[in-house]
N, C-alpha and C positions, 0 to 999 in steps of 0.2 A: 895762092901760097906756093912758092917754088919748093922743090925737094931740097933737102939739106945734104943728101948723100946719094951716091950711085945706087946703093942698096935700096934706099927708100923709093927712088925713081923706078927701079926694076920691079919692086913689089907692087907699086901702084899700077904699073903697066899690066902685070899679071892679073891683078884684081879687076882692072877695067875690061880686060879681054873676057873674063868670066862674067862680068855684069852684062856685057854686050851679047853673050852667048857664043863667043868665038872659042872659048875654052870651058872645060868642066869645072864647076865649083868644087867638086870633090878632089880635084887635083891640086888645089891651093893648099899651102901650108904656112904656118906662122903668121907673119905680119900681113901677107897678102890676103889670107883668109879673113882676118879681123877687119882689114880695110874694106874688103868687098861687102861685109855685113854692115859696117858702121858709116861708110861714106857714100855720098851721092855720086852719080855718074859725072857731074860737072866737077866736083872736087877731085875725083880720080883723074879726070882729063888734065886738070891743071898740074897735078903732081907728075903725071906720066909724061907730059910734054916738056918738062924741064930738061935742058941740055945737060949732058953728063960731063962735058969737058970742064976740067978745073974743080970738079967736086971730089971730096975724099970718098973712099970706098965705104967707110962706116964713120959715124960720128959717136963719140963717147957720150953715154947717158949722164944726166946730172944726178949726183948722189948727195 
């Protein structure tokens, strides 16, 4: 599943780094913290590997 926005891709990258032990889990905030807890390493790799070019910075949530 590719990331829908640059922010989602960046959060997945931070969560993946923490899951790999390259960054501290305690340094994560917001979406990256919940992603690290709830997603597998493979899912995070798929989101983090998405190219940022052409993606919006943020995507409006559905209300």
